[in-house]
mmJSON file of the N, C-alpha and C atoms, coordinates in Angstrom:
{"data_MODEL":{"atom_site":{
"group_PDB":["ATOM","ATOM","ATOM","ATOM","ATOM","ATOM","ATOM","ATOM","ATOM","ATOM","ATOM","ATOM","ATOM","ATOM","ATOM","ATOM","ATOM","ATOM","ATOM","ATOM","ATOM","ATOM","ATOM","ATOM","ATOM","ATOM","ATOM","ATOM","ATOM","ATOM","ATOM","ATOM","ATOM","ATOM","ATOM","ATOM","ATOM","ATOM","ATOM","ATOM","ATOM","ATOM","ATOM","ATOM","ATOM","ATOM","ATOM","ATOM","ATOM","ATOM","ATOM","ATOM","ATOM","ATOM","ATOM","ATOM","ATOM","ATOM","ATOM","ATOM","ATOM","ATOM","ATOM","ATOM","ATOM","ATOM","ATOM","ATOM","ATOM","ATOM","ATOM","ATOM","ATOM","ATOM","ATOM","ATOM","ATOM","ATOM","ATOM","ATOM","ATOM","ATOM","ATOM","ATOM","ATOM","ATOM","ATOM","ATOM","ATOM","ATOM","ATOM","ATOM","ATOM","ATOM","ATOM","ATOM","ATOM","ATOM","ATOM","ATOM","ATOM","ATOM","ATOM","ATOM","ATOM","ATOM","ATOM","ATOM","ATOM","ATOM","ATOM","ATOM","ATOM","ATOM","ATOM","ATOM","ATOM","ATOM","ATOM","ATOM","ATOM","ATOM","ATOM","ATOM","ATOM","ATOM","ATOM","ATOM","ATOM","ATOM","ATOM","ATOM","ATOM","ATOM","ATOM","ATOM","ATOM","ATOM","ATOM","ATOM","ATOM","ATOM","ATOM","ATOM","ATOM","ATOM","ATOM","ATOM","ATOM","ATOM","ATOM","ATOM","ATOM","ATOM","ATOM","ATOM","ATOM","ATOM","ATOM","ATOM","ATOM","ATOM","ATOM","ATOM","ATOM","ATOM","ATOM","ATOM","ATOM","ATOM","ATOM","ATOM","ATOM","ATOM","ATOM","ATOM","ATOM","ATOM","ATOM","ATOM","ATOM","ATOM","ATOM","ATOM","ATOM","ATOM","ATOM","ATOM","ATOM","ATOM","ATOM","ATOM","ATOM","ATOM","ATOM","ATOM","ATOM","ATOM","ATOM","ATOM","ATOM","ATOM","ATOM","ATOM","ATOM","ATOM","ATOM","ATOM","ATOM","ATOM","ATOM","ATOM","ATOM","ATOM","ATOM","ATOM","ATOM","ATOM","ATOM","ATOM","ATOM","ATOM","ATOM","ATOM","ATOM","ATOM","ATOM","ATOM","ATOM","ATOM","ATOM"],
"id":[1,2,3,4,5,6,7,8,9,10,11,12,13,14,15,16,17,18,19,20,21,22,23,24,25,26,27,28,29,30,31,32,33,34,35,36,37,38,39,40,41,42,43,44,45,46,47,48,49,50,51,52,53,54,55,56,57,58,59,60,61,62,63,64,65,66,67,68,69,70,71,72,73,74,75,76,77,78,79,80,81,82,83,84,85,86,87,88,89,90,91,92,93,94,95,96,97,98,99,100,101,102,103,104,105,106,107,108,109,110,111,112,113,114,115,116,117,118,119,120,121,122,123,124,125,126,127,128,129,130,131,132,133,134,135,136,137,138,139,140,141,142,143,144,145,146,147,148,149,150,151,152,153,154,155,156,157,158,159,160,161,162,163,164,165,166,167,168,169,170,171,172,173,174,175,176,177,178,179,180,181,182,183,184,185,186,187,188,189,190,191,192,193,194,195,196,197,198,199,200,201,202,203,204,205,206,207,208,209,210,211,212,213,214,215,216,217,218,219,220,221,222,223,224,225,226,227,228,229,230,231],
"type_symbol":["N","C","C","N","C","C","N","C","C","N","C","C","N","C","C","N","C","C","N","C","C","N","C","C","N","C","C","N","C","C","N","C","C","N","C","C","N","C","C","N","C","C","N","C","C","N","C","C","N","C","C","N","C","C","N","C","C","N","C","C","N","C","C","N","C","C","N","C","C","N","C","C","N","C","C","N","C","C","N","C","C","N","C","C","N","C","C","N","C","C","N","C","C","N","C","C","N","C","C","N","C","C","N","C","C","N","C","C","N","C","C","N","C","C","N","C","C","N","C","C","N","C","C","N","C","C","N","C","C","N","C","C","N","C","C","N","C","C","N","C","C","N","C","C","N","C","C","N","C","C","N","C","C","N","C","C","N","C","C","N","C","C","N","C","C","N","C","C","N","C","C","N","C","C","N","C","C","N","C","C","N","C","C","N","C","C","N","C","C","N","C","C","N","C","C","N","C","C","N","C","C","N","C","C","N","C","C","N","C","C","N","C","C","N","C","C","N","C","C","N","C","C","N","C","C","N","C","C","N","C","C"],
"label_atom_id":["N","CA","C","N","CA","C","N","CA","C","N","CA","C","N","CA","C","N","CA","C","N","CA","C","N","CA","C","N","CA","C","N","CA","C","N","CA","C","N","CA","C","N","CA","C","N","CA","C","N","CA","C","N","CA","C","N","CA","C","N","CA","C","N","CA","C","N","CA","C","N","CA","C","N","CA","C","N","CA","C","N","CA","C","N","CA","C","N","CA","C","N","CA","C","N","CA","C","N","CA","C","N","CA","C","N","CA","C","N","CA","C","N","CA","C","N","CA","C","N","CA","C","N","CA","C","N","CA","C","N","CA","C","N","CA","C","N","CA","C","N","CA","C","N","CA","C","N","CA","C","N","CA","C","N","CA","C","N","CA","C","N","CA","C","N","CA","C","N","CA","C","N","CA","C","N","CA","C","N","CA","C","N","CA","C","N","CA","C","N","CA","C","N","CA","C","N","CA","C","N","CA","C","N","CA","C","N","CA","C","N","CA","C","N","CA","C","N","CA","C","N","CA","C","N","CA","C","N","CA","C","N","CA","C","N","CA","C","N","CA","C","N","CA","C","N","CA","C","N","CA","C","N","CA","C","N","CA","C","N","CA","C","N","CA","C","N","CA","C"],
"label_alt_id":[null,null,null,null,null,null,null,null,null,null,null,null,null,null,null,null,null,null,null,null,null,null,null,null,null,null,null,null,null,null,null,null,null,null,null,null,null,null,null,null,null,null,null,null,null,null,null,null,null,null,null,null,null,null,null,null,null,null,null,null,null,null,null,null,null,null,null,null,null,null,null,null,null,null,null,null,null,null,null,null,null,null,null,null,null,null,null,null,null,null,null,null,null,null,null,null,null,null,null,null,null,null,null,null,null,null,null,null,null,null,null,null,null,null,null,null,null,null,null,null,null,null,null,null,null,null,null,null,null,null,null,null,null,null,null,null,null,null,null,null,null,null,null,null,null,null,null,null,null,null,null,null,null,null,null,null,null,null,null,null,null,null,null,null,null,null,null,null,null,null,null,null,null,null,null,null,null,null,null,null,null,null,null,null,null,null,null,null,null,null,null,null,null,null,null,null,null,null,null,null,null,null,null,null,null,null,null,null,null,null,null,null,null,null,null,null,null,null,null,null,null,null,null,null,null,null,null,null,null,null,null],
"label_comp_id":["MET","MET","MET","VAL","VAL","VAL","ALA","ALA","ALA","VAL","VAL","VAL","PHE","PHE","PHE","ILE","ILE","ILE","ASP","ASP","ASP","ARG","ARG","ARG","CYS","CYS","CYS","PHE","PHE","PHE","TRP","TRP","TRP","HIS","HIS","HIS","SER","SER","SER","CYS","CYS","CYS","PRO","PRO","PRO","GLU","GLU","GLU","HIS","HIS","HIS","SER","SER","SER","ALA","ALA","ALA","ALA","ALA","ALA","PRO","PRO","PRO","THR","THR","THR","THR","THR","THR","ASN","ASN","ASN","ALA","ALA","ALA","ASP","ASP","ASP","TYR","TYR","TYR","TRP","TRP","TRP","ASP","ASP","ASP","PRO","PRO","PRO","LYS","LYS","LYS","LEU","LEU","LEU","ALA","ALA","ALA","ARG","ARG","ARG","ASN","ASN","ASN","ARG","ARG","ARG","GLN","GLN","GLN","ARG","ARG","ARG","ASP","ASP","ASP","ALA","ALA","ALA","ASP","ASP","ASP","ASN","ASN","ASN","THR","THR","THR","ALA","ALA","ALA","THR","THR","THR","LEU","LEU","LEU","GLN","GLN","GLN","SER","SER","SER","ALA","ALA","ALA","GLY","GLY","GLY","TRP","TRP","TRP","LEU","LEU","LEU","VAL","VAL","VAL","ILE","ILE","ILE","ARG","ARG","ARG","ALA","ALA","ALA","TRP","TRP","TRP","GLU","GLU","GLU","GLN","GLN","GLN","THR","THR","THR","PRO","PRO","PRO","PRO","PRO","PRO","GLU","GLU","GLU","ASP","ASP","ASP","ILE","ILE","ILE","ALA","ALA","ALA","ALA","ALA","ALA","GLN","GLN","GLN","VAL","VAL","VAL","ALA","ALA","ALA","ALA","ALA","ALA","VAL","VAL","VAL","VAL","VAL","VAL","VAL","VAL","VAL","ALA","ALA","ALA","ARG","ARG","ARG","PRO","PRO","PRO"],
"label_asym_id":["A","A","A","A","A","A","A","A","A","A","A","A","A","A","A","A","A","A","A","A","A","A","A","A","A","A","A","A","A","A","A","A","A","A","A","A","A","A","A","A","A","A","A","A","A","A","A","A","A","A","A","A","A","A","A","A","A","A","A","A","A","A","A","A","A","A","A","A","A","A","A","A","A","A","A","A","A","A","A","A","A","A","A","A","A","A","A","A","A","A","A","A","A","A","A","A","A","A","A","A","A","A","A","A","A","A","A","A","A","A","A","A","A","A","A","A","A","A","A","A","A","A","A","A","A","A","A","A","A","A","A","A","A","A","A","A","A","A","A","A","A","A","A","A","A","A","A","A","A","A","A","A","A","A","A","A","A","A","A","A","A","A","A","A","A","A","A","A","A","A","A","A","A","A","A","A","A","A","A","A","A","A","A","A","A","A","A","A","A","A","A","A","A","A","A","A","A","A","A","A","A","A","A","A","A","A","A","A","A","A","A","A","A","A","A","A","A","A","A","A","A","A","A","A","A","A","A","A","A","A","A"],
"label_entity_id":["1","1","1","1","1","1","1","1","1","1","1","1","1","1","1","1","1","1","1","1","1","1","1","1","1","1","1","1","1","1","1","1","1","1","1","1","1","1","1","1","1","1","1","1","1","1","1","1","1","1","1","1","1","1","1","1","1","1","1","1","1","1","1","1","1","1","1","1","1","1","1","1","1","1","1","1","1","1","1","1","1","1","1","1","1","1","1","1","1","1","1","1","1","1","1","1","1","1","1","1","1","1","1","1","1","1","1","1","1","1","1","1","1","1","1","1","1","1","1","1","1","1","1","1","1","1","1","1","1","1","1","1","1","1","1","1","1","1","1","1","1","1","1","1","1","1","1","1","1","1","1","1","1","1","1","1","1","1","1","1","1","1","1","1","1","1","1","1","1","1","1","1","1","1","1","1","1","1","1","1","1","1","1","1","1","1","1","1","1","1","1","1","1","1","1","1","1","1","1","1","1","1","1","1","1","1","1","1","1","1","1","1","1","1","1","1","1","1","1","1","1","1","1","1","1","1","1","1","1","1","1"],
"label_seq_id":[1,1,1,2,2,2,3,3,3,4,4,4,5,5,5,6,6,6,7,7,7,8,8,8,9,9,9,10,10,10,11,11,11,12,12,12,13,13,13,14,14,14,15,15,15,16,16,16,17,17,17,18,18,18,19,19,19,20,20,20,21,21,21,22,22,22,23,23,23,24,24,24,25,25,25,26,26,26,27,27,27,28,28,28,29,29,29,30,30,30,31,31,31,32,32,32,33,33,33,34,34,34,35,35,35,36,36,36,37,37,37,38,38,38,39,39,39,40,40,40,41,41,41,42,42,42,43,43,43,44,44,44,45,45,45,46,46,46,47,47,47,48,48,48,49,49,49,50,50,50,51,51,51,52,52,52,53,53,53,54,54,54,55,55,55,56,56,56,57,57,57,58,58,58,59,59,59,60,60,60,61,61,61,62,62,62,63,63,63,64,64,64,65,65,65,66,66,66,67,67,67,68,68,68,69,69,69,70,70,70,71,71,71,72,72,72,73,73,73,74,74,74,75,75,75,76,76,76,77,77,77],
"pdbx_PDB_ins_code":[null,null,null,null,null,null,null,null,null,null,null,null,null,null,null,null,null,null,null,null,null,null,null,null,null,null,null,null,null,null,null,null,null,null,null,null,null,null,null,null,null,null,null,null,null,null,null,null,null,null,null,null,null,null,null,null,null,null,null,null,null,null,null,null,null,null,null,null,null,null,null,null,null,null,null,null,null,null,null,null,null,null,null,null,null,null,null,null,null,null,null,null,null,null,null,null,null,null,null,null,null,null,null,null,null,null,null,null,null,null,null,null,null,null,null,null,null,null,null,null,null,null,null,null,null,null,null,null,null,null,null,null,null,null,null,null,null,null,null,null,null,null,null,null,null,null,null,null,null,null,null,null,null,null,null,null,null,null,null,null,null,null,null,null,null,null,null,null,null,null,null,null,null,null,null,null,null,null,null,null,null,null,null,null,null,null,null,null,null,null,null,null,null,null,null,null,null,null,null,null,null,null,null,null,null,null,null,null,null,null,null,null,null,null,null,null,null,null,null,null,null,null,null,null,null,null,null,null,null,null,null],
"Cartn_x":[-0.418,0.165,1.476,2.879,3.82,4.539,5.125,5.932,6.974,8.351,9.384,10.01,11.342,11.89,13.526,14.728,15.768,16.389,16.626,17.46,18.821,19.248,20.497,20.952,22.499,23.499,23.946,23.923,23.874,23.523,21.855,20.443,19.916,19.732,19.046,19.763,21.296,21.97,22.44,23.23,22.553,24.37,23.749,25.31,26.126,26.378,27.502,28.648,27.89,28.638,28.691,27.724,26.911,28.218,29.137,29.914,29.448,28.866,28.433,29.487,28.549,28.543,29.48,31.062,32.095,31.826,31.129,31.346,29.016,29.321,27.936,26.914,27.712,26.867,25.754,25.279,24.577,23.072,23.408,22.268,22.042,23.339,23.094,22.776,22.648,23.075,21.092,20.429,18.837,18.178,18.514,18.253,18.426,19.508,19.394,18.52,18.429,17.638,16.255,16.264,14.842,14.29,15.873,15.192,14.824,15.453,15.185,13.807,13.726,12.001,11.596,11.132,10.127,10.199,11.744,11.521,11.083,10.336,9.901,7.737,8.382,6.988,6.299,7.404,6.33,6.294,7.208,7.178,5.47,5.713,4.689,3.188,3.651,1.5,1.678,2.478,1.918,1.567,2.486,1.577,1.164,0.444,-0.593,-2.32,-1.491,-2.786,-2.996,-1.323,-1.502,-0.718,0.359,1.424,2.705,3.324,4.292,5.28,6.554,7.291,8.657,8.926,10.789,11.779,12.428,13.353,14.871,15.752,16.742,18.195,18.895,20.095,20.21,20.875,21.531,22.497,22.959,24.385,23.932,22.918,22.222,22.578,23.091,22.22,21.153,20.626,18.698,18.888,18.648,19.047,18.328,18.713,18.68,17.268,17.211,16.371,14.926,15.335,13.582,13.579,14.56,14.109,13.451,14.081,13.233,11.758,11.486,10.342,9.548,9.893,9.308,8.425,9.886,9.604,8.65,8.273,7.206,5.949,5.602,4.913,3.156,4.713,4.57,4.305,4.586,3.71,3.075,2.496,1.425,-0.297,-0.592,-1.755,-3.112],
"Cartn_y":[1.212,-0.045,0.492,-0.187,0.075,-1.567,-2.249,-3.35,-3.215,-3.765,-3.151,-4.612,-4.762,-6.377,-5.308,-6.347,-6.229,-7.548,-6.84,-7.96,-8.561,-9.704,-10.257,-10.599,-9.937,-9.84,-11.222,-12.048,-13.743,-13.872,-14.188,-14.781,-13.365,-13.007,-11.803,-11.0,-11.575,-10.524,-9.249,-8.714,-6.926,-7.02,-5.943,-5.6,-5.244,-4.618,-4.079,-5.432,-5.979,-7.081,-8.549,-8.796,-10.124,-10.968,-12.526,-12.694,-13.726,-14.048,-15.155,-16.14,-17.749,-18.747,-19.433,-19.816,-20.593,-22.457,-22.176,-23.825,-24.582,-24.95,-26.057,-24.63,-24.267,-22.333,-23.7,-24.353,-25.242,-24.922,-24.997,-24.344,-24.088,-22.657,-21.344,-20.509,-20.313,-19.388,-19.286,-20.899,-20.629,-20.481,-20.571,-20.141,-18.874,-18.281,-17.067,-16.109,-16.33,-15.512,-15.883,-16.962,-17.286,-16.826,-16.559,-15.24,-13.565,-13.791,-12.374,-12.113,-13.189,-12.98,-13.266,-13.691,-13.694,-12.628,-11.958,-10.013,-9.634,-9.923,-8.814,-8.966,-10.681,-10.598,-10.229,-10.315,-10.158,-8.42,-7.634,-5.936,-5.428,-6.329,-5.715,-6.879,-7.423,-7.706,-7.063,-6.787,-5.278,-3.797,-3.639,-2.555,-2.277,-3.471,-3.711,-3.67,-3.774,-4.281,-2.96,-1.959,-0.328,-0.142,-1.117,-1.724,-0.668,0.906,1.388,-0.364,-0.292,-1.387,-0.698,-0.607,-0.982,-1.511,-2.086,-3.318,-2.127,-2.773,-2.337,-3.943,-2.887,-4.05,-4.291,-5.806,-6.331,-4.973,-4.316,-3.628,-2.644,-2.192,-0.287,-0.465,0.523,1.208,1.081,0.455,-0.051,1.153,2.644,3.882,3.898,4.651,4.747,4.41,2.973,2.652,2.392,3.216,3.386,4.853,5.785,7.412,7.189,6.345,6.23,5.465,4.669,3.534,5.171,5.759,6.706,7.774,8.35,9.323,9.016,8.007,7.372,7.693,6.464,7.039,8.088,9.031,9.795,10.817,10.857,11.521,10.83,10.289,8.846,9.366,9.751,9.918,8.8],
"Cartn_z":[-135.355,-135.84,-135.893,-135.082,-135.541,-135.471,-135.852,-135.536,-136.043,-135.044,-135.362,-135.307,-136.233,-136.325,-135.742,-135.102,-134.84,-136.129,-136.606,-137.363,-137.586,-136.767,-137.469,-138.644,-138.581,-140.049,-140.559,-139.668,-140.126,-141.472,-139.871,-140.93,-142.083,-141.535,-142.584,-143.31,-143.943,-144.615,-145.024,-143.606,-143.309,-144.265,-145.87,-146.085,-145.93,-144.591,-144.458,-143.271,-142.441,-141.104,-142.073,-142.799,-143.291,-144.476,-144.362,-145.427,-145.382,-147.3,-147.875,-147.042,-146.428,-146.338,-147.06,-146.451,-147.427,-147.518,-146.091,-146.031,-146.551,-147.042,-147.133,-148.022,-148.673,-149.754,-150.575,-150.784,-151.18,-151.218,-149.653,-148.008,-148.254,-147.333,-146.571,-148.117,-148.755,-149.822,-150.287,-150.517,-151.127,-148.988,-148.223,-146.557,-146.579,-146.61,-146.562,-147.479,-149.091,-149.711,-149.146,-149.549,-148.244,-147.214,-146.246,-145.715,-145.471,-146.283,-146.764,-147.741,-148.425,-148.979,-147.817,-147.197,-146.25,-145.089,-144.73,-144.614,-145.093,-146.748,-147.537,-147.568,-148.146,-147.596,-146.705,-144.84,-144.0,-144.005,-144.421,-144.354,-144.956,-146.724,-147.141,-146.778,-146.324,-145.615,-144.715,-144.132,-142.382,-142.573,-143.927,-144.704,-145.455,-145.691,-146.352,-145.78,-144.606,-143.091,-142.217,-142.889,-141.666,-141.081,-140.611,-140.18,-141.01,-139.665,-139.83,-139.206,-139.944,-140.38,-140.196,-139.274,-138.327,-138.779,-139.404,-139.671,-139.236,-137.807,-137.403,-137.677,-137.679,-137.36,-136.1,-135.925,-134.906,-133.965,-134.915,-134.101,-134.233,-134.578,-134.189,-132.893,-132.211,-130.362,-130.344,-129.001,-128.681,-128.703,-128.203,-127.99,-128.926,-130.642,-131.458,-132.242,-131.232,-132.407,-131.402,-130.263,-129.158,-129.752,-130.506,-130.371,-131.86,-132.448,-134.319,-134.116,-132.393,-132.315,-132.172,-130.674,-130.102,-131.519,-132.367,-133.174,-134.129,-134.493,-135.746,-134.836,-133.46,-132.926,-133.171,-132.087,-132.147,-133.682,-133.98,-135.311,-136.325,-135.91,-137.244,-136.061,-136.51,-136.528,-135.52],
"occupancy":[1.0,1.0,1.0,1.0,1.0,1.0,1.0,1.0,1.0,1.0,1.0,1.0,1.0,1.0,1.0,1.0,1.0,1.0,1.0,1.0,1.0,1.0,1.0,1.0,1.0,1.0,1.0,1.0,1.0,1.0,1.0,1.0,1.0,1.0,1.0,1.0,1.0,1.0,1.0,1.0,1.0,1.0,1.0,1.0,1.0,1.0,1.0,1.0,1.0,1.0,1.0,1.0,1.0,1.0,1.0,1.0,1.0,1.0,1.0,1.0,1.0,1.0,1.0,1.0,1.0,1.0,1.0,1.0,1.0,1.0,1.0,1.0,1.0,1.0,1.0,1.0,1.0,1.0,1.0,1.0,1.0,1.0,1.0,1.0,1.0,1.0,1.0,1.0,1.0,1.0,1.0,1.0,1.0,1.0,1.0,1.0,1.0,1.0,1.0,1.0,1.0,1.0,1.0,1.0,1.0,1.0,1.0,1.0,1.0,1.0,1.0,1.0,1.0,1.0,1.0,1.0,1.0,1.0,1.0,1.0,1.0,1.0,1.0,1.0,1.0,1.0,1.0,1.0,1.0,1.0,1.0,1.0,1.0,1.0,1.0,1.0,1.0,1.0,1.0,1.0,1.0,1.0,1.0,1.0,1.0,1.0,1.0,1.0,1.0,1.0,1.0,1.0,1.0,1.0,1.0,1.0,1.0,1.0,1.0,1.0,1.0,1.0,1.0,1.0,1.0,1.0,1.0,1.0,1.0,1.0,1.0,1.0,1.0,1.0,1.0,1.0,1.0,1.0,1.0,1.0,1.0,1.0,1.0,1.0,1.0,1.0,1.0,1.0,1.0,1.0,1.0,1.0,1.0,1.0,1.0,1.0,1.0,1.0,1.0,1.0,1.0,1.0,1.0,1.0,1.0,1.0,1.0,1.0,1.0,1.0,1.0,1.0,1.0,1.0,1.0,1.0,1.0,1.0,1.0,1.0,1.0,1.0,1.0,1.0,1.0,1.0,1.0,1.0,1.0,1.0,1.0],
"B_iso_or_equiv":[0.0,0.0,0.0,0.0,0.0,0.0,0.0,0.0,0.0,0.0,0.0,0.0,0.0,0.0,0.0,0.0,0.0,0.0,0.0,0.0,0.0,0.0,0.0,0.0,0.0,0.0,0.0,0.0,0.0,0.0,0.0,0.0,0.0,0.0,0.0,0.0,0.0,0.0,0.0,0.0,0.0,0.0,0.0,0.0,0.0,0.0,0.0,0.0,0.0,0.0,0.0,0.0,0.0,0.0,0.0,0.0,0.0,0.0,0.0,0.0,0.0,0.0,0.0,0.0,0.0,0.0,0.0,0.0,0.0,0.0,0.0,0.0,0.0,0.0,0.0,0.0,0.0,0.0,0.0,0.0,0.0,0.0,0.0,0.0,0.0,0.0,0.0,0.0,0.0,0.0,0.0,0.0,0.0,0.0,0.0,0.0,0.0,0.0,0.0,0.0,0.0,0.0,0.0,0.0,0.0,0.0,0.0,0.0,0.0,0.0,0.0,0.0,0.0,0.0,0.0,0.0,0.0,0.0,0.0,0.0,0.0,0.0,0.0,0.0,0.0,0.0,0.0,0.0,0.0,0.0,0.0,0.0,0.0,0.0,0.0,0.0,0.0,0.0,0.0,0.0,0.0,0.0,0.0,0.0,0.0,0.0,0.0,0.0,0.0,0.0,0.0,0.0,0.0,0.0,0.0,0.0,0.0,0.0,0.0,0.0,0.0,0.0,0.0,0.0,0.0,0.0,0.0,0.0,0.0,0.0,0.0,0.0,0.0,0.0,0.0,0.0,0.0,0.0,0.0,0.0,0.0,0.0,0.0,0.0,0.0,0.0,0.0,0.0,0.0,0.0,0.0,0.0,0.0,0.0,0.0,0.0,0.0,0.0,0.0,0.0,0.0,0.0,0.0,0.0,0.0,0.0,0.0,0.0,0.0,0.0,0.0,0.0,0.0,0.0,0.0,0.0,0.0,0.0,0.0,0.0,0.0,0.0,0.0,0.0,0.0,0.0,0.0,0.0,0.0,0.0,0.0],
"pdbx_formal_charge":[null,null,null,null,null,null,null,null,null,null,null,null,null,null,null,null,null,null,null,null,null,null,null,null,null,null,null,null,null,null,null,null,null,null,null,null,null,null,null,null,null,null,null,null,null,null,null,null,null,null,null,null,null,null,null,null,null,null,null,null,null,null,null,null,null,null,null,null,null,null,null,null,null,null,null,null,null,null,null,null,null,null,null,null,null,null,null,null,null,null,null,null,null,null,null,null,null,null,null,null,null,null,null,null,null,null,null,null,null,null,null,null,null,null,null,null,null,null,null,null,null,null,null,null,null,null,null,null,null,null,null,null,null,null,null,null,null,null,null,null,null,null,null,null,null,null,null,null,null,null,null,null,null,null,null,null,null,null,null,null,null,null,null,null,null,null,null,null,null,null,null,null,null,null,null,null,null,null,null,null,null,null,null,null,null,null,null,null,null,null,null,null,null,null,null,null,null,null,null,null,null,null,null,null,null,null,null,null,null,null,null,null,null,null,null,null,null,null,null,null,null,null,null,null,null,null,null,null,null,null,null],
"auth_seq_id":[1,1,1,2,2,2,3,3,3,4,4,4,5,5,5,6,6,6,7,7,7,8,8,8,9,9,9,10,10,10,11,11,11,12,12,12,13,13,13,14,14,14,15,15,15,16,16,16,17,17,17,18,18,18,19,19,19,20,20,20,21,21,21,22,22,22,23,23,23,24,24,24,25,25,25,26,26,26,27,27,27,28,28,28,29,29,29,30,30,30,31,31,31,32,32,32,33,33,33,34,34,34,35,35,35,36,36,36,37,37,37,38,38,38,39,39,39,40,40,40,41,41,41,42,42,42,43,43,43,44,44,44,45,45,45,46,46,46,47,47,47,48,48,48,49,49,49,50,50,50,51,51,51,52,52,52,53,53,53,54,54,54,55,55,55,56,56,56,57,57,57,58,58,58,59,59,59,60,60,60,61,61,61,62,62,62,63,63,63,64,64,64,65,65,65,66,66,66,67,67,67,68,68,68,69,69,69,70,70,70,71,71,71,72,72,72,73,73,73,74,74,74,75,75,75,76,76,76,77,77,77],
"auth_comp_id":["MET","MET","MET","VAL","VAL","VAL","ALA","ALA","ALA","VAL","VAL","VAL","PHE","PHE","PHE","ILE","ILE","ILE","ASP","ASP","ASP","ARG","ARG","ARG","CYS","CYS","CYS","PHE","PHE","PHE","TRP","TRP","TRP","HIS","HIS","HIS","SER","SER","SER","CYS","CYS","CYS","PRO","PRO","PRO","GLU","GLU","GLU","HIS","HIS","HIS","SER","SER","SER","ALA","ALA","ALA","ALA","ALA","ALA","PRO","PRO","PRO","THR","THR","THR","THR","THR","THR","ASN","ASN","ASN","ALA","ALA","ALA","ASP","ASP","ASP","TYR","TYR","TYR","TRP","TRP","TRP","ASP","ASP","ASP","PRO","PRO","PRO","LYS","LYS","LYS","LEU","LEU","LEU","ALA","ALA","ALA","ARG","ARG","ARG","ASN","ASN","ASN","ARG","ARG","ARG","GLN","GLN","GLN","ARG","ARG","ARG","ASP","ASP","ASP","ALA","ALA","ALA","ASP","ASP","ASP","ASN","ASN","ASN","THR","THR","THR","ALA","ALA","ALA","THR","THR","THR","LEU","LEU","LEU","GLN","GLN","GLN","SER","SER","SER","ALA","ALA","ALA","GLY","GLY","GLY","TRP","TRP","TRP","LEU","LEU","LEU","VAL","VAL","VAL","ILE","ILE","ILE","ARG","ARG","ARG","ALA","ALA","ALA","TRP","TRP","TRP","GLU","GLU","GLU","GLN","GLN","GLN","THR","THR","THR","PRO","PRO","PRO","PRO","PRO","PRO","GLU","GLU","GLU","ASP","ASP","ASP","ILE","ILE","ILE","ALA","ALA","ALA","ALA","ALA","ALA","GLN","GLN","GLN","VAL","VAL","VAL","ALA","ALA","ALA","ALA","ALA","ALA","VAL","VAL","VAL","VAL","VAL","VAL","VAL","VAL","VAL","ALA","ALA","ALA","ARG","ARG","ARG","PRO","PRO","PRO"],
"auth_asym_id":["A","A","A","A","A","A","A","A","A","A","A","A","A","A","A","A","A","A","A","A","A","A","A","A","A","A","A","A","A","A","A","A","A","A","A","A","A","A","A","A","A","A","A","A","A","A","A","A","A","A","A","A","A","A","A","A","A","A","A","A","A","A","A","A","A","A","A","A","A","A","A","A","A","A","A","A","A","A","A","A","A","A","A","A","A","A","A","A","A","A","A","A","A","A","A","A","A","A","A","A","A","A","A","A","A","A","A","A","A","A","A","A","A","A","A","A","A","A","A","A","A","A","A","A","A","A","A","A","A","A","A","A","A","A","A","A","A","A","A","A","A","A","A","A","A","A","A","A","A","A","A","A","A","A","A","A","A","A","A","A","A","A","A","A","A","A","A","A","A","A","A","A","A","A","A","A","A","A","A","A","A","A","A","A","A","A","A","A","A","A","A","A","A","A","A","A","A","A","A","A","A","A","A","A","A","A","A","A","A","A","A","A","A","A","A","A","A","A","A","A","A","A","A","A","A","A","A","A","A","A","A"],
"auth_atom_id":["N","CA","C","N","CA","C","N","CA","C","N","CA","C","N","CA","C","N","CA","C","N","CA","C","N","CA","C","N","CA","C","N","CA","C","N","CA","C","N","CA","C","N","CA","C","N","CA","C","N","CA","C","N","CA","C","N","CA","C","N","CA","C","N","CA","C","N","CA","C","N","CA","C","N","CA","C","N","CA","C","N","CA","C","N","CA","C","N","CA","C","N","CA","C","N","CA","C","N","CA","C","N","CA","C","N","CA","C","N","CA","C","N","CA","C","N","CA","C","N","CA","C","N","CA","C","N","CA","C","N","CA","C","N","CA","C","N","CA","C","N","CA","C","N","CA","C","N","CA","C","N","CA","C","N","CA","C","N","CA","C","N","CA","C","N","CA","C","N","CA","C","N","CA","C","N","CA","C","N","CA","C","N","CA","C","N","CA","C","N","CA","C","N","CA","C","N","CA","C","N","CA","C","N","CA","C","N","CA","C","N","CA","C","N","CA","C","N","CA","C","N","CA","C","N","CA","C","N","CA","C","N","CA","C","N","CA","C","N","CA","C","N","CA","C","N","CA","C","N","CA","C","N","CA","C","N","CA","C","N","CA","C","N","CA","C","N","CA","C"],
"pdbx_PDB_model_num":[1,1,1,1,1,1,1,1,1,1,1,1,1,1,1,1,1,1,1,1,1,1,1,1,1,1,1,1,1,1,1,1,1,1,1,1,1,1,1,1,1,1,1,1,1,1,1,1,1,1,1,1,1,1,1,1,1,1,1,1,1,1,1,1,1,1,1,1,1,1,1,1,1,1,1,1,1,1,1,1,1,1,1,1,1,1,1,1,1,1,1,1,1,1,1,1,1,1,1,1,1,1,1,1,1,1,1,1,1,1,1,1,1,1,1,1,1,1,1,1,1,1,1,1,1,1,1,1,1,1,1,1,1,1,1,1,1,1,1,1,1,1,1,1,1,1,1,1,1,1,1,1,1,1,1,1,1,1,1,1,1,1,1,1,1,1,1,1,1,1,1,1,1,1,1,1,1,1,1,1,1,1,1,1,1,1,1,1,1,1,1,1,1,1,1,1,1,1,1,1,1,1,1,1,1,1,1,1,1,1,1,1,1,1,1,1,1,1,1,1,1,1,1,1,1,1,1,1,1,1,1]
}}}
């Protein structure tokens, strides 16, 4: 089983494209930290249940993501 997540730069704090919010940072900083923690928790939960988790950033070309998914599906027993 394979789970694929396409993460948006702002909401999931992309290290290349996300910028720290300058307005209302007291709200956004903890919110984005919770998003990152939820992502990690969901990934760990799925992996412990036997899923292979693929996370990609929104700027990744769809054909690249599809190729990655196809490769792991073919390779998995």
